[in-house]
C-alpha positions in Angstrom: -9.7 25.7 -12.4 -8.4 24.9 -8.9 -10.5 26.3 -6.2 -8.2 25.9 -3.2 -6.9 29.4 -2.9 -4.1 29.7 -2.2 -4.3 26.1 -1.0 -6.4 24.5 1.7 -4.9 21.9 4.0 -6.4 19.3 6.2 -4.3 19.3 9.4 -5.1 17.2 12.5 -2.8 17.6 15.5 -3.4 14.4 17.4 -1.3 15.0 20.5 -3.6 16.2 23.2 -1.0 17.6 25.7 2.3 17.6 23.7 4.0 16.1 26.7 7.7 15.9 27.3 9.2 12.5 27.2 12.6 12.0 28.9 14.9 9.2 29.9 17.0 8.4 33.0 19.9 6.0 32.5 21.9 4.1 35.1 25.4 3.0 34.3 26.4 -0.4 35.9 30.0 -0.2 34.9 32.8 0.8 37.3 31.8 -1.5 40.2 33.6 -4.5 41.6 31.5 -7.0 39.6 33.7 -6.9 36.5 30.8 -5.7 34.3 32.8 -4.9 31.2 31.6 -6.6 28.0 28.4 -7.7 29.7 24.8 -6.8 28.8 21.4 -7.0 30.6 19.1 -9.7 29.1 16.7 -10.0 32.1 15.0 -7.0 33.7 12.1 -7.1 36.2 10.4 -4.5 38.4 9.2 -5.5 41.9 6.3 -4.1 43.9 8.4 -1.4 45.5 9.6 -0.1 42.1 13.1 -1.6 42.4 14.7 -2.8 39.1 16.3 -6.3 39.2 18.6 -7.3 36.3 21.1 -9.9 35.3 24.5 -9.6 33.6 25.1 -11.8 30.6 27.8 -12.3 28.0 28.8 -14.8 25.4 31.0 -16.7 27.9 28.6 -16.9 30.8 26.9 -14.7 33.3 28.1 -12.4 36.1 25.2 -12.7 38.5 22.5 -10.2 39.0 21.8 -6.8 40.7 19.1 -4.4 41.9 18.6 -0.6 41.7 16.2 0.8 44.3 14.3 4.1 44.2 17.2 5.8 45.9 19.4 4.8 43.0 21.3 2.5 45.3 23.0 -0.2 43.3 23.4 -3.6 45.0 25.0 -6.5 43.2 24.7 -10.1 44.2 27.8 -11.9 43.2 30.4 -13.8 45.3 27.6 -15.1 47.5 25.6 -18.3 47.7 24.5 -17.7 44.1 27.9 -18.5 42.9 28.8 -21.1 45.5 25.7 -23.2 45.2 24.2 -22.2 41.9 25.6 -20.5 38.8 26.4 -16.9 37.8 24.3 -17.1 34.6 20.9 -15.8 35.5 18.1 -16.6 33.0 14.9 -15.5 34.8 13.8 -13.4 37.7 10.3 -13.2 39.3 8.6 -12.0 42.5 6.0 -13.9 44.6 3.2 -12.5 46.7 5.4 -12.5 49.8 8.0 -10.2 48.0 10.5 -13.0 47.7 12.8 -12.8 44.7 13.0 -16.0 42.6 16.1 -16.4 40.5 16.5 -19.1 37.8 20.1 -20.0 36.8 21.9 -22.5 34.7 22.3 -24.7 37.8 19.3 -24.4 40.0 16.6 -22.1 41.4 17.0 -19.7 44.3 14.4 -18.1 46.6 15.9 -14.9 48.0 14.5 -12.5 50.7 15.9 -9.6 48.7 17.8 -8.1 51.7 20.8 -10.2 52.9 23.4 -11.9 50.9 22.7 -15.1 52.8 19.0 -15.1 52.6 18.8 -17.9 50.1 16.9 -21.1 49.7 18.2 -23.4 47.0 16.3 -25.8 44.8 18.3 -28.3 42.8 17.6 -31.8 41.6 20.0 -33.3 44.2 18.1 -31.7 47.1 14.5 -31.2 45.9 11.9 -32.5 43.4 12.6 -29.7 40.9 12.6 -31.6 37.6 15.8 -29.9 36.1 18.5 -27.4 37.2 18.7 -25.2 34.1 15.8 -22.8 34.8 15.0 -20.6 31.8 11.6 -19.1 32.7 9.7 -18.2 35.9 6.1 -16.9 36.5 4.0 -16.5 39.6 0.2 -16.7 39.4 -2.4 -15.0 41.7 -2.5 -18.0 44.0 1.3 -17.6 44.6 2.0 -20.8 42.6 5.4 -20.7 41.0 5.7 -21.9 37.5 9.1 -22.7 36.0 10.4 -23.8 32.6 13.7 -25.4 31.9 16.1 -25.8 29.1 15.2 -29.4 28.6 11.5 -28.6 28.2 10.1 -29.3 31.7 7.2 -27.3 32.9 6.7 -27.6 36.7 4.6 -25.9 39.4 5.7 -25.2 43.0 2.9 -24.9 45.5 3.1 -25.0 49.2 6.4 -26.7 49.1 5.4 -29.4 46.6 6.9 -29.7 43.1 4.8 -31.1 40.3 6.0 -31.7 36.8 3.1 -30.7 34.6 4.4 -31.3 31.1 7.6 -32.5 29.4 8.3 -30.9 26.1 11.1 -31.9 23.7 12.8 -28.5 23.6 13.6 -25.6 25.8 10.9 -23.4 27.4 11.8 -19.7 26.8 8.9 -17.7 28.5 5.8 -18.2 30.6 2.7 -16.0 30.9 -0.4 -16.3 33.0 -3.8 -15.0 31.6 -6.6 -13.6 33.8 -8.4 -16.9 33.7 -5.4 -18.7 35.3 -4.3 -20.3 32.0 -0.6 -20.9 31.7 1.0 -20.0 28.4 4.3 -21.5 27.4 6.7 -20.1 24.7 9.2 -22.7 23.6 11.6 -23.8 20.9 10.4 -26.1 18.1 6.8 -26.6 16.8 4.4 -26.0 18.4 6.2 -22.9 19.7 3.2 -21.9 21.8 0.9 -23.9 24.2 -1.7 -23.2 26.8 -2.5 -25.2 30.0 -6.0 -24.6 31.5 -8.3 -26.8 33.5 -6.1 -29.8 33.1 -6.1 -29.5 29.3 -3.4 -28.6 26.9 -3.9 -26.6 23.7 -1.1 -26.6 21.2 -0.8 -23.8 18.6 1.1 -25.4 15.7 1.1 -22.1 13.6 3.9 -20.9 15.9 7.5 -22.1 16.0 10.5 -21.1 18.2 8.7 -18.5 20.2 10.9 -16.5 22.6 8.6 -13.9 24.3 5.0 -13.8 25.3 3.0 -11.4 27.5 -0.6 -11.4 28.9 -2.5 -8.2 29.7 -5.5 -7.6 32.0 -7.9 -7.7 29.0 -7.0 -11.4 28.6 -5.1 -10.7 25.4 -1.9 -12.7 24.6 0.9 -11.0 22.7 3.4 -13.2 20.9 6.7 -12.1 19.3 6.9 -14.2 16.2 10.1 -13.2 14.4 9.1 -10.0 12.5 5.4 -10.0 13.7 3.5 -9.2 16.8 0.6 -11.6 17.1 -2.4 -10.7 19.2 -4.6 -13.5 20.5 -7.9 -13.5 22.4 -9.7 -16.6 23.7 -7.1 -18.7 21.9 -7.9 -17.1 18.5 -5.5 -14.8 16.5 -7.3 -11.5 16.2 -4.5 -9.4 14.8 -1.0 -9.6 13.3 1.2 -6.4 13.2 4.2 -6.2 11.0 6.7 -3.4 10.6 7.9 -2.0 7.3 9.7 -4.5 5.1 12.8 -2.4 4.9 13.1 -2.4 8.7 14.1 -6.1 8.7 12.6 -6.4 12.1 13.5 -9.0 14.8 11.0 -8.6 17.7 11.9 -9.4 21.3 10.2 -8.6 24.6 6.7 -7.2 24.9 5.4 -4.8 27.7 1.9 -3.6 28.2 1.6 -0.3 30.1 -0.8 0.7 32.9 -2.8 2.6 30.3 -2.9 -0.3 27.8 -0.2 0.8 25.5 1.7 -2.1 23.9 5.5 -1.7 23.3 7.9 -4.2 21.7 11.7 -4.2 21.9 13.4 -5.0 18.6 16.7 -4.7 16.7 15.4 -1.3 15.4 14.6 0.2 18.8 11.4 0.6 20.7 8.1 -0.1 18.8 4.8 1.3 19.8 1.7 -0.6 18.6 -0.9 1.7 17.1 -3.9 -0.1 15.7 -2.4 -2.3 12.9 1.1 -0.7 12.6 4.2 0.2 14.6 5.7 3.5 15.4 9.5 3.3 15.9 11.5 5.1 18.5 15.3 5.0 18.7 18.2 7.3 19.4 17.4 9.5 16.4 13.9 10.5 17.5 13.6 9.8 21.2 15.5 10.2 24.5 16.6 6.6 24.6 20.4 6.3 24.4 22.7 5.1 21.6 23.7 1.4 21.7 20.2 0.3 22.7 19.1 -3.2 22.0 16.3 -3.4 24.5 15.7 -7.1 24.7 14.2 -6.9 28.2 11.3 -4.4 28.5 9.2 -3.7 31.6 6.8 -1.1 33.0 6.8 -0.1 36.6 3.6 1.0 38.5 4.2 4.6 37.6 4.1 3.9 33.9 7.8 4.3 33.3 9.2 2.0 30.6 12.5 0.3 31.6 15.0 -0.9 29.0 18.6 -2.0 28.8 21.5 -0.6 26.7 25.3 -0.6 26.4 27.6 2.4 26.6 31.3 2.9 26.0 33.7 4.0 28.7 37.4 4.5 27.6 36.6 2.3 24.6 35.2 -0.5 26.6 31.5 -1.5 26.4 29.5 -1.6 29.7 25.9 -2.5 30.5 23.3 0.0 31.6 19.6 0.2 32.3 17.2 3.1 32.0 13.6 4.2 31.8 11.6 6.5 29.6 9.2 8.7 31.6 6.6 11.4 30.9 7.7 14.8 32.3 5.2 16.6 34.6 5.8 19.8 32.6 3.9 20.0 29.4 5.2 21.8 26.4 3.4 24.3 24.2 1.9 22.6 21.1 4.1 22.3 18.1 3.1 25.0 15.6 3.3 23.8 12.0 3.1 26.4 9.3 2.0 25.4 5.8 3.5 27.2 2.8 2.1 27.3 -0.7 5.0 26.2 -2.9 3.5 28.1 -5.8 3.4 31.7 -4.5 5.0 31.3 -1.0 1.8 32.3 0.8 1.7 31.2 4.4 -1.4 29.4 5.5 -1.6 29.1 9.3 -4.2 26.6 10.6 -6.6 28.1 13.0 -8.5 26.4 15.8 -11.5 24.6 14.5 -9.8 24.6 11.1 -12.3 23.3 8.5 -11.9 20.0 6.9 -10.3 20.4 3.5 -7.4 19.1 1.3 -4.6 20.3 -0.9 -4.7 19.4 -4.5 -2.8 16.3 -5.6 0.1 17.5 -7.8 1.0 20.3 -5.5 3.3 20.0 -2.5 3.2 21.4 1.0 6.2 22.7 3.0 5.6 22.3 6.7 7.8 24.5 8.9 8.1 23.8 12.6 8.1 27.3 14.2 9.4 26.0 17.6 13.1 26.5 18.0 14.7 23.2 19.0 18.1 21.4 19.1 17.0 18.9 16.5 14.0 17.9 14.4 13.1 14.5 13.1 10.3 14.2 10.5 8.8 10.9 9.5 9.6 7.4 10.6 13.0 7.0 8.9 14.6 9.8 10.9 16.4 11.0 7.7 14.6 14.3 7.5 16.2 16.5 10.2 15.7 20.0 8.8 13.3 22.5 10.3 11.0 22.1 7.3 9.5 19.0 5.6 7.9 18.7 2.1 4.8 16.5 1.6 3.7 15.5 -1.9 0.9 13.1 -1.1 -1.4 12.1 1.7 0.6 11.1 4.7 0.7 10.9 8.4 4.0 12.6 9.4 5.3 12.2 12.9 7.4 15.0 14.2 9.8 14.9 17.1 12.0 17.7 18.3 14.6 17.7 21.0 14.4 20.2 23.8 17.5 21.7 25.4 17.2 19.3 28.3 17.6 16.4 25.9 13.9 15.5 26.3 11.6 15.1 23.3 8.3 16.5 22.2 6.0 14.6 19.8 3.3 15.5 17.4 1.6 13.9 14.4 0.5 15.9 11.4 -2.1 14.4 9.1 -2.1 15.8 5.6 -4.5 14.8 2.9 -3.8 15.3 -0.8 -7.2 15.5 -2.6 -7.3 13.0 -5.5 -10.1 12.8 -8.0 -12.5 9.9 -7.4 -12.0 7.4 -10.1 -14.7 4.8 -9.4 -17.9 6.8 -10.2 -20.2 4.7 -12.5 -23.5 5.0 -14.2 -26.1 2.9 -12.5 -28.5 2.4 -15.4 -29.5 4.0 -18.8 -33.1 3.6 -19.7 -35.6 5.1 -22.2 -38.2 7.5 -21.0 -41.7 7.6 -22.4 -41.0 10.8 -24.3 -38.4 8.8 -26.3 -35.1 10.1 -24.9 -32.4 8.3 -23.0 -32.4 8.8 -19.3 -29.1 8.3 -17.4 -29.2 7.5 -13.7 -26.2 7.3 -11.4 -25.7 7.2 -7.6 -23.3 9.8 -6.4 -20.5 8.8 -4.1 -20.5 11.2 -1.2 -17.5 12.9 0.6 -14.9 12.2 -2.1 -14.4 15.8 -3.1 -16.4 15.7 -6.3 -17.7 19.1 -7.5 -19.4 18.0 -10.7 -19.6 15.2 -13.3 -19.0 15.0 -17.0 -21.3 12.7 -19.1 -19.9 11.3 -22.4 -21.6 9.5 -25.3 -19.9 7.3 -27.9 -19.8 8.9 -31.4 -17.7 6.2 -33.1 -16.1 3.0 -31.8 -14.4 3.7 -28.5 -14.5 7.5 -29.1 -16.6 9.3 -26.6 -17.7 13.0 -26.8 -18.6 15.3 -24.0 -22.4 15.7 -23.5 -22.9 17.8 -20.4 -21.7 18.8 -17.0 -23.8 17.7 -14.0 -23.3 19.6 -10.7 -22.8 17.3 -7.7 -25.7 19.2 -5.9 -28.4 18.3 -8.4 -30.5 15.1 -8.7 -28.4 12.4 -10.3 -30.7 11.9 -13.3 -30.0 13.3 -16.8 -32.3 13.3 -19.9 -30.3 13.3 -23.1 -32.6 15.4 -25.3 -30.3 14.9 -28.3 -30.8 11.1 -28.3 -33.4 9.2 -30.2 -33.6 5.6 -28.9 -36.0 4.7 -31.8 -33.0 5.1 -34.2 -30.1 3.3 -32.5 -28.6 2.2 -29.2 -26.2 4.5 -27.3 -23.1 4.0 -25.1 -22.5 6.4 -22.1 -19.7 7.0 -19.6 -19.4 9.3 -16.6 -16.4 10.9 -15.0 -15.8 12.8 -11.8 -14.3 16.3 -11.5 -13.0 17.4 -8.1 -12.8 20.8 -6.6 -9.2 21.0 -7.8 -10.4 20.7 -11.4 -8.9 17.3 -11.9 -11.0 14.8 -13.9 -11.0 11.1 -13.8 -9.9 9.2 -16.9 -12.7 8.6 -19.5 -10.8 5.6 -20.8 -10.8 3.9 -17.4 -14.6 4.2 -16.9 -16.9 1.4 -17.9 -19.7 2.2 -20.3 -23.4 1.4 -20.3 -25.1 0.6 -23.6 -28.9 0.8 -24.2 -31.1 -1.6 -26.0 -32.5 -0.7 -29.5 -35.7 -2.6 -30.2 -36.9 -3.3 -33.8 -39.8 -5.2 -35.3 -38.8 -7.4 -38.1 -41.7 -7.2 -40.6 -40.5 -10.2 -42.6 -40.4 -12.6 -39.7 -42.7 -11.0 -37.2 -39.9 -10.9 -34.6 -38.8 -8.4 -32.0 -35.1 -7.9 -32.4 -32.7 -6.2 -30.0 -29.1 -6.2 -28.8 -28.0 -7.0 -25.3 -27.9 -4.3 -22.6 -24.3 -3.7 -21.5 -23.1 -2.3 -18.2 -25.1 -4.4 -15.7 -25.5 -8.1 -15.1 -28.5 -9.4 -17.1 -30.1 -12.8 -16.4 -33.2 -12.4 -18.6 -35.3 -9.9 -20.6 -38.9 -9.0 -19.9 -41.2 -8.5 -22.9 -43.9 -5.9 -22.4 -47.0 -5.7 -24.8 -50.0 -3.4 -25.0 -52.7 -2.0 -27.3 -51.3 1.5 -26.7 -47.8 2.7 -25.8 -48.8 3.5 -22.2 -50.6 0.4 -21.2 -47.8 -2.2 -21.7 -47.9 -5.3 -19.4 -45.4 -8.1 -19.0 -46.1 -11.1 -21.3 -42.9 -13.1 -21.3 -39.3 -13.5 -20.2 -36.4 -14.4 -22.4 -33.0 -15.7 -20.9 -29.9 -13.7 -21.7 -27.9 -14.9 -24.7 -24.6 -13.4 -26.0 -26.0 -13.0 -29.4 -28.7 -10.6 -30.9 -31.9 -11.3 -29.0 -35.2 -12.2 -30.7 -38.8 -12.9 -29.6 -41.8 -13.8 -31.7 -45.4 -12.9 -30.9 -47.5 -15.5 -32.6 -51.2 -15.3 -33.8 -51.2 -11.5 -33.6 -54.0 -9.5 -35.2 -54.3 -5.7 -35.1 -51.9 -3.1 -33.8 -49.7 -3.8 -30.8 -46.9 -2.0 -29.0 -43.8 -3.6 -27.4 -40.8 -2.8 -25.3 -38.1 -4.8 -23.6 -36.9 -4.4 -20.1 -33.9 -5.6 -18.0 -34.6 -6.3 -14.3 -31.4 -5.1 -12.5 -29.7 -7.2 -10.0 -29.8 -4.2 -7.6 -31.9 -1.1 -7.8 -30.6 2.3 -8.7 -31.5 5.1 -6.3 -30.5 8.6 -7.5 -29.3 11.1 -4.9 -30.5 14.6 -4.7 -29.3 17.9 -3.1 -26.6 17.5 -0.5 -26.2 13.8 -1.3 -29.6 12.9 0.2 -31.5 10.0 -1.3 -34.3 11.0 -3.6 -37.7 9.8 -2.5 -38.5 8.4 -5.9 -37.3 5.0 -7.1 -35.7 2.6 -6.7 -35.3 2.2 -10.5 -35.2 -1.6 -11.0 -35.4 -1.8 -14.8 -33.6 -0.6 -17.9 -36.1 -0.1 -20.7 -35.8 -0.1 -24.4 -37.6 2.2 -26.9 -41.3 1.4 -27.6 -41.9 -0.4 -30.9 -45.1 -1.4 -32.7 -45.9 -4.0 -35.4 -47.0 -1.5 -38.1 -45.2 -1.1 -41.4 -42.5 1.5 -40.8 -42.9 3.2 -44.2 -46.0 5.0 -45.7 -48.1 5.1 -42.6 -48.6 8.3 -40.6 -49.5 8.3 -37.0 -52.4 10.6 -36.7 -51.4 11.4 -33.1 -47.7 12.0 -33.6 -46.7 13.7 -30.3 -45.9 17.4 -30.0 -43.3 18.4 -27.4 -44.4 21.0 -24.8 -42.6 22.3 -21.7 -43.6 22.6 -18.0 -42.5 25.7 -16.0 -41.0 25.9 -13.5 -39.0 22.8 -14.0 -37.7 21.3 -11.7 -40.4 22.2 -9.1 -41.3 21.3 -5.5 -45.0 22.3 -5.2 -46.6 23.0 -8.6 -45.8 23.6 -12.3 -47.7 24.9 -15.3 -48.2 23.2 -18.7 -49.3 25.2 -21.7 -50.4 23.8 -25.0 -52.4 24.7 -28.1 -56.2 24.2 -27.7 -58.0 27.0 -29.6 -61.3 25.1 -29.8 -61.3 24.2 -26.1 -61.3 20.5 -26.9 -61.4 17.9 -24.1 -58.0 16.5 -23.1 -56.8 13.9 -20.5 -53.4 14.4 -18.7 -51.5 11.1 -17.9 -48.4 11.4 -15.6 -46.0 8.5 -15.5 -42.9 7.8 -13.4 -39.5 6.6 -14.8 -40.7 3.0 -14.9 -43.7 3.9 -17.1 -46.2 3.4 -14.3 -49.2 5.8 -14.4 -49.2 7.7 -11.2 -51.9 10.3 -11.9 -54.7 11.1 -14.4 -56.6 14.4 -14.9 -59.6 14.3 -17.2 -62.0 16.9 -18.6 -59.3 19.5 -19.4 -60.7 22.1 -21.9 -58.3 25.0 -21.2 -54.9 25.6 -22.9 -53.1 25.8 -19.6 -52.9 23.3 -16.7 -51.6 23.9 -13.2 -50.3 20.6 -12.0 -49.8 20.2 -8.2 -47.4 17.7 -6.7 -49.5 16.6 -3.7 -48.1 13.2 -2.5 -45.8 12.5 -5.5 -42.2 11.7 -4.4 -39.2 13.5 -5.8 -38.0 12.1 -9.1 -38.3 12.2 -12.9 -41.7 12.1 -14.6 -43.2 12.2 -18.1 -46.6 13.5 -19.0 -49.0 12.8 -22.0 -51.9 15.1 -23.0 -54.4 13.2 -25.2 -57.2 14.7 -27.1 -57.6 16.1 -30.5 -53.8 16.2 -30.6 -51.2 14.6 -28.5 -48.7 16.7 -26.4 -45.9 15.1 -24.4 -43.2 16.4 -22.0 -41.4 15.8 -18.8 -40.6 17.4 -15.4 -38.6 16.8 -12.3 -40.0 17.0 -8.8 -37.4 18.1 -6.2 
């Protein structure tokens, strides 16, 4: 029967402030630069916060421009840029003196950023720059300018001196400087990535045709490699993040925010790296505009994320730039109501809501109680109703649009409790009171309420034996078994708090050993133990059934096992043990380890070399009980002793080791105190005029 009434849900609201995210856009169309049909493919932010951008199209460029904090738009076309260089701008960078460096298809310009004539031109016919088509620029902390060209030249410019550092075969697309001063180059061909440090080059042949790279202040390098974001540290790949296969991602530029957040532009919108996955933001679930293909991506000092887009004006596409920012005004937390789909009961999470789960097989309807212009549940953006149905464990992002066209975000984590399928028996052995003892190690925190134990009654048919609460010691004595007669197979299943049981058929069994003495050949005969790895069998022998010691070891064989004891006279007792590859430690109340154990062997029944017919054992054991059982301090054992004969009490642990003896007993009742004995399963043997045996558990 399901115990979650009406249902219990695990809800985590991860957003700490439920901040409002908004976007400002700047339209570049409608000016004298003939911007129609252009787009922005280069975007950089200078130290003052001004955004510098290019204009690009399939036929060539239209120069570049700048937007300042006052939203003043300046456009640099029709100047020396066109006269002496080229209107196609491929790269923009800023040096430590606030000069703007502009790489074009026909030379490099150093610009003071103020006047239209404040240029200094670097071309092959007037300087030692190695090539005119400049495709990448980066400035290091020492104010050294590093440039890459379309014909694969990497050059440095320091104190007026040009130095060609490396000549690659194909174009250089991007340059990054790590915090050790290493220069990283992204290029066409293979290797698509290389690093120059301390006069040494390192090629990374796992990469080909790399377009964008970025370094952060933690010395990580981020590489856009087709549909994957590759993270490197100390020249070693430490992570690879891919989007969902149905996204068909094409990754572009990478930006790392002041707080360390990693964003990637793509053909599917903005992607936020979160551990080993991406969260996607586009026009359906964020304030970024339609028509966004944000190839350039850049953070300013205030944490605003700049992007580019295209918009339509009178049916004509024009370029624009914009930035996403966090509003100073926080919103109230998104309230999510959970509805039991069975009876319609509303379950409202409270603060400090306890950890729980809804039962797998049910569903949960989450209703956003906040009134909004639009709702977007999940990553696909297809669920836009006020409610959202969850059928399985999921992390569901929720975005809703406020009246000011800004968005609020929250993430709802819902867990559907599923029955644990991998519980296994650890070992089945034979106790000294001739019953099978099943030991298992409970798996904690998986929602299990109790266990079912099964025993094979015919080939591959298992019948229910007992129910074992998850709170009790994970040891069970099968009192209906008699290992002296045959071997047994056992299985265990888990039952969760929803009442769901794992499949018996999917559980692996354990099979005990049945030991016989072959009177005709004088051999011990037994079948293999099944359920654990077995390398060899240990043969135990003794003059009584309680003083057995190891006498030999026999390697495992996939046939019926035999062992012959030669030159034997008199009565002897035997048993066979399997030394486990790892010990079994049962767990007790609240999942704590029991003090007893570990149990390192599986034991067979005890057998002797007497004739099995016509001989009565004078001391055939009589079963007696101990009470209370289990106990923590002491227990009482009562037995028949009308003549006050002398008895000895022998107490043994699960392995058969004698742990305590009490002699001189003449009463018919014994109070046995635990003292230093650890928790676990024990058997006892009272020997005197008669023989009494039993067992108890110490908690």
